[in-house]
DOTITI-333756 format. One record per residue: residue in one letter; x, y, z of N, C-alpha, C in turn. Coordinates in steps of 0.001 Angstrom, whole numbers, plus 500000, padded with zeros to 6 digits. Last residue first. Layout:
N
  aa     n.u     n.v     n.w    ca.u    ca.v    ca.w     c.u     c.v     c.w
   a       X       Y       Z       X       Y       Z       X       Y       Z
...
This chain:
283
  aa     n.u     n.v     n.w    ca.u    ca.v    ca.w     c.u     c.v     c.w
   x  635084  196140  087936  635003  196154  086375  635190  194846  086154
   x  634743  196598  090538  633571  195695  090349  633639  195311  088636
   x  636192  199011  091600  636148  197394  092041  635876  196587  091862
   x  634429  200626  090062  635993  200925  089380  636431  199134  090382
   x  632040  201233  091385  632355  200453  090669  633668  199613  089897
   x  632105  202444  094420  632605  201451  094054  632508  200656  093012
   x  630995  205084  093220  632052  205069  094492  632640  203190  093935
   x  628657  204297  092185  629400  204942  091392  630644  204671  091701
   x  627138  202821  093999  627456  202481  092768  628529  203191  092481
   x  626843  205110  095972  627598  203864  096209  628582  202941  095273
   x  625574  207032  094670  627181  206543  094984  627353  206089  095068
   x  622751  205579  094240  623774  205722  092988  625402  206285  093653
   x  622387  205461  096430  621837  204195  095890  623581  204384  094667
   x  621616  208140  097636  622950  207261  097904  623418  206089  097247
   x  619909  208720  095850  620897  209406  095713  622246  208689  096491
   x  617563  207266  096880  617933  206776  095541  619343  207432  095013
   x  617865  208026  099228  617666  206697  099033  618339  206397  097309
   x  616890  210414  098868  617761  210192  099535  618281  209325  099291
   x  614444  210483  097840  614963  211548  096228  616687  210652  097453
   x  613283  209335  099630  612969  208397  097960  613945  209193  096934
   x  613093  211764  101671  613293  210444  101647  612941  209290  100445
   x  612809  214077  101694  612269  213625  100480  612901  212809  100600
   x  614023  215420  104044  612794  215462  103847  612605  214234  103082
   x  617364  214177  105288  616644  214890  104532  614972  214043  104197
   x  618980  212908  106788  617089  213051  107417  616576  213390  106596
   x  620736  211374  105223  619709  210576  105787  618110  211341  106659
   x  622731  213231  103321  621483  213491  104308  620559  212129  104847
   x  626066  212810  102133  624504  212074  102352  623562  213106  103051
   x  629178  212652  100365  628231  213377  101045  627012  213107  101170
   x  631213  210820  100329  630452  211141  099841  629302  212210  100112
   x  635195  210914  099272  634203  210754  100396  633140  211181  099594
   x  637238  207794  098343  635861  208936  098224  635274  209500  099449
   x  639936  207440  099682  639142  206727  099200  638295  208377  099094
   x  643159  207254  100612  642650  207856  099456  641761  207069  099156
   x  643539  207563  103442  643123  205879  103289  642929  205920  101120
   x  644111  209763  104473  645279  208246  104418  644603  207637  104050
   x  641667  211443  102926  642418  211805  102573  643331  210388  102577
   x  640122  209898  105302  639678  209393  103436  640343  210347  102701
   x  640455  210673  107452  640350  209706  107138  640381  209835  105916
   x  640382  213495  106782  641220  213150  107451  641363  211543  106779
   x  637147  213758  106226  638186  214246  104897  639666  213293  105595
   x  636311  213396  108869  636030  212548  107666  637431  212230  106829
   x  637060  215273  110504  638137  213670  110808  638132  213297  109428
   x  635610  217029  109558  636777  217281  109514  638021  215918  109579
   x  632626  216948  109576  633554  216637  108762  634733  216053  108573
   x  630475  217172  111943  631657  217650  111300  632207  216907  110703
   x  626942  216794  110287  628199  216218  111690  629744  217546  110759
   x  625165  216926  109210  624250  217007  110112  625804  217050  111774
   x  625721  215534  106649  625812  217224  106821  625622  217132  108179
   x  627573  212533  106669  626733  213670  106239  626757  215372  106834
   x  629652  210587  104892  629439  211833  106128  628779  213011  105595
   x  631392  207543  103807  629897  208777  104450  630028  209746  105239
   x  633651  206435  101727  633491  206706  103009  632880  208025  103266
   x  634675  203682  099443  634345  205116  100157  633920  205460  101802
   x  636534  200972  100071  636560  201752  098596  636208  203586  099101
   x  637877  198834  102201  636884  200238  102090  636936  200928  101067
   x  639370  197400  102730  639319  197916  101462  638496  198594  101083
   x  640132  195665  105586  638725  195213  104470  638331  196334  103410
   x  642597  197299  106383  642076  196021  106113  641152  194650  105773
   x  641771  199686  105889  642881  199308  104862  642565  197655  104830
   x  639823  199612  108535  639642  200759  106980  640155  199416  105454
   x  641966  199359  110186  640905  199245  110298  640010  198619  108637
   x  643694  201789  110331  644014  199904  109910  642697  199449  109361
   x  641007  203673  110898  642018  203775  109423  643099  202484  108795
   x  641313  203122  113646  640160  203457  112017  640451  202989  110843
   x  642934  203388  114766  642829  201581  114926  641761  201784  113574
   x  644256  205880  114858  644828  204893  113963  644151  203184  113836
   x  641885  206860  116351  641578  207142  114480  642651  206003  113350
   x  642533  206101  119034  641363  205187  117824  641341  205505  116373
   x  644837  207408  118829  645012  206083  119308  643676  205633  118136
   x  643212  210223  118836  644803  209642  117479  644855  208474  118207
   x  639622  209641  119409  641360  209980  119495  641982  209842  118712
   x  637086  210188  117373  637478  209251  117953  639027  210301  118212
   x  633876  212530  118278  634953  211175  117522  636047  211095  118100
   x  630350  210690  119762  632191  211173  119658  632742  211448  118344
   x  628157  210205  119082  627717  211045  118821  629805  211431  118997
   x  629009  207014  119571  627576  207716  120117  628130  209379  120104
   x  631612  207134  118210  630373  206332  118563  630089  206949  119773
   x  632655  207289  113966  631943  208086  115724  631516  207140  116461
   x  632686  205294  111889  634018  205790  112709  633842  206747  114067
   x  631548  201688  111897  631301  204131  111934  632878  204334  112210
   x  630683  200559  108820  631364  200822  109896  631658  201698  110146
   x  628207  198232  106724  628211  199630  107547  629381  199812  108778
   x  627746  196109  104730  628317  196031  105647  628368  197938  106408
   x  625024  194587  102163  626279  195764  102723  626137  195257  104403
   x  622597  193812  101409  624108  193275  101657  625200  193559  101947
   x  620030  195824  101269  621306  194996  100439  622208  194605  100425
   x  619439  195679  104097  618988  195646  103340  618969  195026  101514
   x  621734  196533  105789  621107  195313  106063  620837  194689  104670
   x  621999  199350  104590  623057  198127  104022  623134  197293  104690
   x  619221  200426  105870  620008  200310  103692  620810  199178  104158
   x  620070  200387  107918  618839  199351  107739  619207  199581  105986
   x  622355  201487  108646  622786  200690  109009  621155  199644  108577
   x  623353  204071  108238  622782  203819  107462  622339  202017  107391
   x  624647  205766  110245  623059  206367  109829  622173  205420  109057
   x  626933  206635  111828  626076  205716  111659  624883  205690  111557
   x  629302  208835  110819  627721  208593  111460  627357  207734  111314
   x  630907  208370  109104  631382  209175  110084  630486  208919  111454
   x  631343  204610  107724  630732  206386  107632  630822  206947  109509
   x  632586  202813  105521  633286  203766  106124  632194  204347  106418
   x  631102  199556  104250  631741  200979  103757  632280  201769  105262
   x  632111  196109  101917  631989  197368  103544  631868  198458  103267
   x  629657  193738  099910  630713  195486  100366  630744  195539  101924
   x  628350  192420  099897  629376  191908  100828  630343  193158  100538
   x  627596  193560  096799  626942  192677  098025  627617  192016  098451
   x  627415  194903  093962  628189  195188  095779  628060  194489  096608
   x  625810  193771  092161  626924  193693  092399  628009  193897  093034
   x  623381  195150  093447  623597  194086  093266  624852  193409  093343
   x  622960  197678  093091  623737  197140  093765  624057  195920  094207
   x  620867  198181  091087  621714  198723  091636  623039  198225  092354
   x  618477  196081  092502  619932  195736  090983  620361  196201  091487
   x  618180  197330  094783  618160  196083  094899  619020  195515  093533
   x  616834  199715  093123  618659  200170  094024  618607  198893  094430
   x  614802  199264  091939  615394  199579  091259  617212  199641  091970
   x  613465  198394  094502  613803  197013  093205  615032  197637  092435
   x  612622  200425  095797  613562  199512  096567  614015  198349  094969
   x  611210  201639  093897  612211  202255  094406  613628  201563  094596
   x  609011  200082  093701  609743  200267  092673  610727  201177  092739
   x  608201  200581  096765  608305  199136  096412  609116  199325  095413
   x  607286  203053  097216  609014  202936  097591  609247  201511  096784
   x  605095  202960  094971  606604  204059  094806  607889  203335  095327
   x  603685  201220  096589  603885  201102  095083  605132  201660  094428
   x  603375  203281  098392  603280  201590  098735  604374  200637  097590
   x  601877  205054  097708  603526  205076  098923  604015  204295  098033
   x  599547  203983  097007  600372  204911  095784  601592  204852  096509
   x  599102  203387  099703  598790  202250  098364  599620  203296  097281
   x  597901  205672  100602  599180  204782  101396  599580  204070  100133
   x  596206  207135  099404  597698  207324  099155  598653  206052  099434
   x  594124  204743  099208  594489  205354  097985  595767  206161  098288
   x  593658  205669  102694  594167  203929  101484  594253  204907  100076
   x  592831  208005  102586  594053  207563  103501  594986  205957  103105
   x  590527  207637  101195  591712  208547  101116  592851  208673  100851
   x  589138  206185  102579  588790  206400  101145  590677  206947  100926
   x  588948  207464  104973  589548  206090  104921  590092  206137  103916
   x  587875  210044  106837  589229  209483  105536  589956  207862  104916
   x  586553  208920  108488  586048  208965  107799  586530  209411  106534
   x  588549  207998  110495  587786  207209  109466  587443  207942  108221
   x  590886  208895  111960  589812  209845  111066  589166  208846  110432
   x  591703  207318  113928  591780  208307  114401  590800  209228  113282
   x  592123  205196  112563  591724  205276  113607  591027  206373  114048
   x  593310  205385  110153  592161  204941  110032  591534  204526  111437
   x  595766  206450  111668  594943  208291  110906  593812  207129  110950
   x  596974  203571  112317  596999  205152  113185  595841  206022  112764
   x  597296  202501  110014  596422  202607  110343  595802  203059  112097
   x  598601  204029  108175  597893  204162  107918  597035  203828  109377
   x  601244  203509  110221  600729  205260  109854  599301  205404  109674
   x  601921  201313  109239  601350  201628  110493  600494  203333  110886
   x  602429  201966  106232  600998  201008  106627  600925  201207  108356
   x  604660  203202  106815  604077  203920  106024  602362  203542  106416
   x  606593  201278  108260  606098  202689  108609  604528  203002  107526
   x  606650  199406  106030  606025  199106  106711  605948  200168  108072
   x  608230  201295  104004  606578  200589  103136  606137  200311  104886
   x  610296  201448  105205  609435  202682  104836  608042  202229  104566
   x  611216  199209  105383  610893  199738  106462  610112  200731  106428
   x  612231  198642  102812  610881  198344  103114  610469  198137  104445
   x  613860  200932  101693  612714  201918  101211  611301  200292  101940
   x  615847  201997  105022  615440  201089  103772  613436  201516  103569
   x  615708  204199  106709  616815  203968  105361  616520  202960  104860
   x  614460  204295  108647  613460  204879  107704  614285  204702  106166
   x  615303  203699  111142  614328  202704  110692  614160  203235  109226
   x  618206  204616  112647  617537  205081  111450  616738  203962  110286
   x  618606  203938  115969  617607  203936  115578  617086  205455  113819
   x  620965  201137  116176  620372  202369  114644  619548  202885  114640
   x  621944  200076  118792  621375  200113  118011  620524  201591  117143
   x  626026  199664  119382  624454  200040  119611  623325  199732  118477
   x  628502  197257  120233  627184  197817  119592  626610  198504  119675
   x  632166  196075  120267  630625  197008  121156  629522  197216  119569
   x  633869  194469  119072  632505  194410  119430  631473  195230  120393
   x  636018  197721  118599  635505  195557  118132  634853  195347  119223
   x  636227  200335  118257  636079  199913  118933  635224  198169  119131
   x  637087  201706  115787  637687  201699  116749  637786  201209  118058
   x  634441  201293  114397  635939  200533  113731  637167  200677  114537
   x  631114  199641  115768  632384  200743  115486  633984  200257  114998
   x  628278  198382  114339  629071  198443  114265  630521  199020  114950
   x  624696  198499  114747  626183  199621  114726  627709  198633  115456
   x  622627  196909  114048  623154  197349  115538  624108  198163  114316
   x  618598  197000  113400  619934  196903  113113  621071  197272  114292
   x  616059  194375  113985  616938  195466  114345  618276  195833  113871
   x  613113  194556  112008  614038  194098  112422  614903  195306  112907
   x  609998  195784  113636  610742  195873  112351  611959  195664  112999
   x  608033  196293  115748  607702  195015  115025  608432  195003  114021
   x  609047  199392  116088  607467  198595  116631  607900  198055  115407
   x  609826  202318  115374  610625  201040  114899  609753  199648  115675
   x  607284  204049  115406  607857  204068  114139  609030  202212  114277
   x  605520  204121  117643  606705  203719  117928  606920  203457  116105
   x  603038  206812  118888  603321  205285  118119  604839  205883  117532
   x  601303  208483  121269  602792  207891  120664  602538  206251  120021
   x  598738  210639  121196  598699  209472  120830  599865  208942  120411
   x  597769  212536  123947  598179  212327  122327  598633  210830  122079
   x  596951  213824  126339  596078  212653  125861  596794  212791  124610
   x  599158  214722  127756  598462  213490  127884  598093  212973  126815
   x  601738  216755  127074  600075  216509  125650  599608  214717  126088
   x  603474  216635  128437  602808  218406  128193  601686  218070  127088
   x  604320  214969  128891  603636  215133  130168  603153  216547  129732
   x  605515  213854  126605  604322  213847  127115  603635  213731  128306
   x  607771  214960  126395  607082  215753  125677  605243  215507  125908
   x  608661  214802  129133  608398  215822  129083  607730  216888  127645
   x  609682  212144  127841  608623  212449  129228  608524  213426  129544
   x  611590  212995  125940  609954  212155  125835  609108  212268  126503
   x  613795  214035  125899  612817  214650  125930  611372  213927  125908
   x  616068  212488  126514  615720  213569  126732  615174  214285  127229
   x  615543  210834  123811  616285  210270  125229  615647  211511  126144
   x  615125  212089  122359  613836  211618  122542  613975  210896  123384
   x  617669  212520  120575  617232  214042  121261  615784  213305  121856
   x  618342  210314  119374  619452  210793  120741  618180  211800  121195
   x  615430  208472  118123  616494  209515  117984  617210  210607  119227
   x  613052  207496  118182  614243  206941  118716  615724  207335  118568
   x  611467  207723  116824  611724  206569  116042  613077  206606  116760
   x  607397  208614  116557  608578  208124  117415  609342  207432  116228
   x  604429  210667  115968  605217  209142  115479  607374  209322  116182
   x  602216  211833  118024  603638  211560  118180  603831  210752  116902
   x  598800  212736  117512  599695  211785  117022  601461  212411  117630
   x  597617  215641  117742  596670  214311  118060  597556  212846  117789
   x  599174  218379  119689  599247  217102  118799  597851  216295  119089
   x  598844  220921  121393  597593  220195  120549  597763  219447  119501
   x  601457  220762  121895  600724  220561  123279  599329  220321  122435
   x  603236  221674  119787  602817  220111  119869  601891  220254  121149
   x  602668  224131  119332  602206  223384  119303  602181  222221  119298
   x  604392  224578  121580  602989  225348  121888  602470  224645  121317
   x  607077  223843  120772  606314  223127  122224  604745  223287  122669
   x  607560  225265  118776  606869  223596  118574  606407  223580  119851
   x  608110  227778  119963  606929  228018  119637  606718  226483  118989
   x  610482  226962  122089  608945  227764  122968  607846  227449  121953
   x  611577  224127  120342  611639  225816  120289  609924  225537  121444
   x  613744  221341  121081  612792  222187  120150  612322  223395  120777
   x  616882  220696  120694  615829  221004  121582  614773  221770  120746
   x  619383  218098  119896  618435  219472  119642  617459  219431  120161
   x  621469  216670  119370  621331  217797  120981  620058  218528  120255
   x  621152  214481  117778  621475  214382  119122  621464  215072  119675
   x  619506  216059  115469  618756  214984  116463  619748  214650  117509
   x  620818  218354  113602  621161  217450  115070  620318  217227  115574
   x  618951  219842  110935  619422  220130  112296  619976  218600  113059
   x  618555  219513  107825  619425  220345  108907  620174  220362  109586
   x  614604  220279  109238  616043  219732  107906  617111  220198  107935
   x  613648  220150  112702  614194  220520  111431  615057  220148  110430
   x  612518  218080  114889  614150  218397  114291  613939  218616  112628
   x  609607  217682  114909  610488  218243  116120  611540  218796  115523
   x  608076  217825  111461  608705  217354  111924  609215  218868  113160
   x  604819  217674  111130  605364  219002  111915  606475  217775  112083
   x  601031  217631  109544  602343  217172  109792  603649  217518  110047
   x  597994  217571  109136  598807  218662  109486  599658  218043  109707
   x  595817  215240  107496  596815  215258  108541  597156  216552  108621
   x  594350  215841  105284  593633  216103  105899  594322  215405  107574
   x  595978  215740  102465  595554  216945  103326  594811  217287  104353
   x  598156  212869  103465  597295  213657  102482  596948  215634  103109
   x  598622  210740  104553  597588  212008  105428  597055  212945  104200
   x  601256  209723  103504  599451  208586  103301  598485  209733  103489
   x  602603  212059  103301  602069  211253  101498  600631  210481  102382
   x  602797  212946  105596  602819  213691  104805  601766  212855  103383
   x  604478  210337  106461  602887  210654  107308  602091  211438  106636
   x  606704  210435  104835  605705  209735  105182  604877  209394  105394
   x  608446  212970  106093  607828  212658  104203  606835  211429  104533
   x  608425  212626  108508  607243  213430  107588  606841  213266  107190
   x  610517  210914  108243  609094  210367  108799  607947  211263  108000
   x  612493  213287  107198  611753  211615  106465  610681  210590  107136
   x  612981  214726  109233  612032  215172  108219  611476  213422  107535
   x  611934  213242  112614  612744  213797  111712  611854  214005  110744
   x  609844  212840  114714  610906  212984  115494  611623  213540  113988
   x  605877  214461  114290  606852  213323  114105  608396  213604  114487
   x  602597  214825  114752  604334  215141  114681  604951  214201  114430
   x  599775  215643  113682  600705  214520  113583  602025  215407  113459
   x  596459  216479  113764  597796  217039  113994  598470  215823  114127
   x  594141  216761  110967  594704  215428  112006  595739  216109  112678
   x  591907  218876  110732  593232  218407  110097  593679  217303  111099
   x  589816  221014  111319  589615  219073  111200  590786  218415  110445
   x  591321  223392  111097  590638  222948  112532  590259  221429  112263
   x  591737  224075  108567  592902  223553  109563  592035  222818  110696
   x  589181  224297  107603  589687  223479  106833  590845  222680  108084
   x  588658  226526  109141  587487  225757  108971  588368  223676  108560
   x  590278  228148  108048  590236  227709  109036  588839  226249  109994
   x  588868  227807  105295  590596  227836  105309  590994  227228  107053
   x  587003  229003  105472  587166  227843  105041  588569  226805  105166
   x  587834  232081  105928  586609  231058  107869  586644  229746  106913
   x  588715  233237  104272  589560  232429  105387  588263  231456  106336
   x  586793  232550  102236  588607  231595  102218  588753  231905  103404
   x  585360  234472  103414  584727  233317  103155  585914  232168  102979
   x  586999  236189  103007  586119  236310  104304  585942  235047  104493
   x  587543  236747  100408  588398  236621  100915  587869  236167  102338
   x  584326  237454  099357  585269  236099  099213  586339  235811  100493
   x  583839  239825  100723  582884  238730  100772  583586  237173  101010
   x  585614  241279  099383  585484  241451  101058  585017  239848  101518
   x  584556  241238  096802  585978  240945  097210  586185  240685  098595
   x  582306  242055  097442  581843  241103  096398  583977  240768  097305
């Protein structure tokens, strides 16, 4: 009987897996959104694993093998896609490619050592309002691909949207006293967050490159002029230059992870850190 039970479970597990849609995403925060909407009917995998750098990440052979069977790919415009996107599409021509950025407002990146020069920011998920829009986009794709799960998909997305709306209002209240404040970042990952809550992000690095000695002086001068109270650095990038700048300015250095899987916790953490670091300037 034990053998029969185990065999039955194995068959059921295989059947369940075969029935699942396979959805790949570029980074873990999008994996979180897709998994929340898709639930058990969808298998979701991020190409860039937690803790890795999407600027120079190369998918592993095992990932590419699984990717060749994917039904959907949710892209976001992170740097590795500039190298890999055509190859990924060629590897799986039948796959549906969905862009998380489509129909969303665009945030640009301002660099502290290159006045007037701006890049587009691919980190669209860092605003809860954008995350809601992306979850709706995921819902529409899943309804198209697996309409038999419509009721569950709609319920999952509704619950996620309510949670993100509540999070947005909480952060909005928390950061209202700091509207208009400018903060310094090493890697420009929080532009959409800043845009949503009336803040201004200024980046130290440019296209993944650290500033040279002359540019570093310009960064520090800019930060002093704007009375920046804190500096953000994320775990995927070297923090050595950020430490130098923070020490020179005498400001708080906050470590963040905009690529963390748990997007909700990540956004709440950054809001709390900003409020804590800026609080003394607004008392």
